[in-house]
C-alpha positions as CSV (number, residue, x, y, z in Angstrom):
1,M,14.2,26.0,-17.3
2,L,10.9,27.9,-16.6
3,S,11.6,26.9,-13.0
4,L,14.8,28.7,-13.3
5,V,13.6,32.0,-14.7
6,M,10.4,32.2,-12.4
7,G,12.6,31.4,-9.5
8,R,10.5,28.5,-8.3
9,P,10.6,25.1,-7.3
10,L,9.0,22.4,-9.2
11,A,6.9,20.3,-7.8
12,P,5.8,16.7,-8.9
13,A,2.3,16.3,-10.0
14,V,1.8,13.2,-8.7
15,D,2.2,11.6,-5.3
16,T,4.7,8.4,-4.9
17,K,1.1,5.8,-4.7
18,S,0.7,6.9,-7.9
19,T,4.3,6.5,-9.1
20,V,4.7,3.0,-7.6
21,L,1.7,0.7,-8.4
22,P,2.4,0.8,-12.2
23,L,6.6,0.7,-12.3
24,L,5.5,-2.5,-9.8
25,S,2.8,-3.9,-12.3
26,L,5.4,-3.4,-15.3
27,F,8.0,-4.8,-13.4
28,A,5.5,-8.0,-13.2
29,A,4.7,-7.9,-16.3
30,A,8.1,-8.2,-17.8
31,I,8.5,-11.1,-15.2
32,V,4.9,-12.6,-16.5
33,L,6.2,-12.2,-20.2
34,G,9.3,-13.2,-19.5
35,N,8.5,-16.7,-18.7
36,V,8.8,-19.3,-21.7
37,H,5.6,-20.4,-19.7
38,I,2.7,-18.0,-18.7
39,T,0.6,-19.7,-16.3
40,M,-2.5,-18.5,-14.7
41,L,-0.9,-17.6,-11.6
42,P,1.3,-14.6,-12.5
43,G,-1.3,-12.9,-14.9
44,G,-3.7,-13.2,-12.2
45,I,-1.6,-11.1,-9.9
46,H,-0.6,-9.1,-12.6
47,R,-4.3,-8.3,-13.3
48,A,-4.9,-8.0,-10.0
49,M,-2.3,-5.1,-9.4
50,S,-3.3,-3.2,-12.5
51,A,-6.7,-3.3,-11.2
52,A,-6.5,-2.2,-8.1
53,Y,-3.9,1.1,-9.6
54,P,-7.4,3.2,-10.1
55,L,-9.1,1.9,-7.2
56,L,-6.7,3.6,-5.0
57,R,-5.6,6.5,-7.7
58,F,-9.4,7.8,-7.9
59,V,-10.3,7.0,-4.1
60,P,-9.1,8.2,-1.5
């Protein structure tokens, strides 16, 4: 509403890299936790993606 009143377009505050990586991590978490048996490999991949997010987000 504010953009319509002011006549300015809205700009997203985050870039695509900061949006895709958490969505990918949530997708991996759904796959890992959706299975009956949780193994080390999918859990390790999910942890690696979760750990990579802050590094890629805050380090240019």
